[in-house]
C-alpha positions in Angstrom: -0.1 -0.3 0.0 2.9 2.2 0.9 3.7 1.8 -2.5 1.3 4.1 -4.2 3.1 7.1 -2.1 6.0 6.3 0.3 5.1 7.8 4.5 8.0 9.9 4.2 6.9 11.9 1.1 3.3 12.2 3.2 5.4 13.4 6.3 7.4 16.1 4.6 3.9 17.7 3.1 2.3 17.6 6.7 2.7 21.5 8.4 2.0 23.0 11.5 -0.3 25.9 11.6 -2.3 27.6 14.1 -0.7 24.9 16.8 -2.2 21.9 14.0 -0.9 19.6 11.7 -2.6 20.3 8.6 -1.8 19.2 5.1 -2.6 22.0 2.4 -5.0 21.4 -0.3 -2.6 20.8 -3.3 -0.5 18.5 -1.7 -3.2 16.4 -1.0 -4.6 16.8 -4.6 -1.3 15.7 -6.1 -1.4 12.7 -3.5 -4.9 11.7 -4.0 -4.3 12.0 -8.1 -7.1 14.9 -9.2 -6.6 18.6 -9.5 -7.0 21.0 -6.7 -9.7 22.5 -8.3 -11.9 19.1 -8.5 -10.5 18.4 -4.2 -12.0 21.7 -3.2 -15.2 21.1 -5.3 -15.7 18.0 -3.7 -15.2 19.5 -0.5 -17.6 22.3 -1.3 -20.5 19.7 -2.3 -20.1 18.2 0.7 -19.2 21.2 3.2 -21.4 20.1 6.3 -18.8 17.7 6.4 -16.2 19.8 6.8 -16.6 21.9 9.7 -14.2 25.0 11.0 -11.6 22.3 12.6 -11.8 19.7 9.9 -10.5 22.8 7.2 -9.6 26.4 7.3 -8.4 28.5 5.0 -5.0 30.6 5.4 -4.4 33.8 6.5 -1.6 35.5 4.2 0.5 35.8 6.4 0.3 32.0 6.6 0.7 31.5 3.4 3.3 33.8 2.7 5.6 31.9 5.3 5.0 28.9 3.7 5.1 29.4 -0.3 8.9 29.3 -0.2 8.7 25.5 1.2 6.2 24.4 -1.5 6.6 24.7 -5.4 4.3 27.2 -7.3 3.3 26.5 -11.0 5.2 28.0 -13.8 1.7 29.4 -14.5 1.9 32.5 -12.0 1.4 29.7 -9.1 -2.3 30.3 -7.3 -4.9 32.6 -7.8 -6.1 31.9 -4.3 -5.2 31.3 -0.8 -5.0 27.6 -0.4 -7.0 25.8 2.3 -5.2 23.4 5.2 -7.1 20.4 6.4 -6.2 18.7 9.8 -5.8 15.2 10.4 -9.8 15.1 10.8 -10.3 16.8 7.6 -7.6 14.3 5.9 -9.9 11.3 7.3 -12.8 12.6 5.9 -11.6 13.3 2.4 -12.0 9.3 2.1 -15.8 9.8 2.6 -15.8 12.4 -0.4 -13.3 11.0 -2.9 -14.0 7.1 -3.4 -11.2 6.2 -5.7 -9.6 3.4 -4.8 -6.5 5.8 -4.9 -7.9 8.1 -2.7 -8.8 5.3 0.1 -5.3 3.7 -0.2 -3.4 7.4 -0.2 -5.4 7.9 3.0 -4.9 5.4 5.0 -0.7 5.8 4.3 -1.9 9.6 5.2 -3.2 8.5 8.4 -0.3 6.1 9.4 1.8 9.6 8.7 0.1 11.4 10.6 -0.2 9.0 13.6 3.9 8.5 13.4 4.0 12.4 13.5 2.2 12.4 16.7 4.2 9.6 18.1 7.3 11.5 17.3 6.2 14.9 18.8 5.0 12.4 22.2 8.6 11.6 22.4 9.7 14.7 21.8 7.6 16.2 25.0 9.0 13.1 26.7 12.7 13.9 26.3 11.9 17.4 26.7 10.8 16.9 30.3 13.3 14.7 31.4 15.7 17.4 29.9 14.2 20.1 32.3 14.0 17.7 35.5 18.3 17.2 34.7 18.5 20.9 34.2 16.8 21.6 37.4 18.6 18.9 39.3 21.9 20.6 38.0 20.5 23.8 39.1 20.2 22.9 42.5 23.7 21.0 42.5 24.9 24.3 41.1 23.8 25.8 44.1 25.4 23.3 46.4 29.0 23.5 45.1 28.7 27.3 45.0 27.9 27.4 48.8 31.0 24.6 49.4 33.7 27.1 47.0 32.3 30.1 49.5 32.8 28.3 52.7 36.5 27.4 51.0 36.9 31.3 50.0 35.9 32.1 53.9 38.4 29.9 55.3 40.6 30.9 52.8 40.8 34.7 53.9 42.8 36.3 55.6 41.1 36.9 59.3 40.3 40.4 60.2 41.3 39.7 63.9 44.3 40.9 64.9 46.4 37.4 65.3 48.0 36.5 68.6 51.1 35.0 69.0 51.8 31.9 69.5 54.5 29.9 71.0 56.6 31.0 74.2 57.9 34.7 74.9 61.3 34.9 75.8 61.8 37.6 78.9 64.8 39.2 79.4 66.0 38.3 82.5 68.4 40.9 83.9 
């Protein structure tokens, strides 16, 4: 099934926008083997299946920051700002595009989303462990600092006048 589209290719087409993992309409259309226009027409015919948390249109700034990450056509690029589909929106796409290829590609896409979620979870766990280690080191740094401060105080010359030690010989005449 992954011979249709390698999972790594799909993972590279998943972006983080507005705190959500999404795929851009043109990338989805390419994966499904349809024109972007055809994909969006199918979505619009079934608009009740795609609420705002399943898909949204990018803001111009979001699109501008993404534009360098994917190739635009030689005919002047897009004439509209693209739509982004969340994981749920991509899952819903399989009920709208019913071709065999769309179903097979959708399965690979869902696996890619799961793999990315697992990787992010692993990174979060590592981040938490790193924070814990940093806190422990900070605690140890404070303790080491205290030890060095005590050593410095012991090494510092005393401010009290020193008493002479030993015997004092008196001159007896």
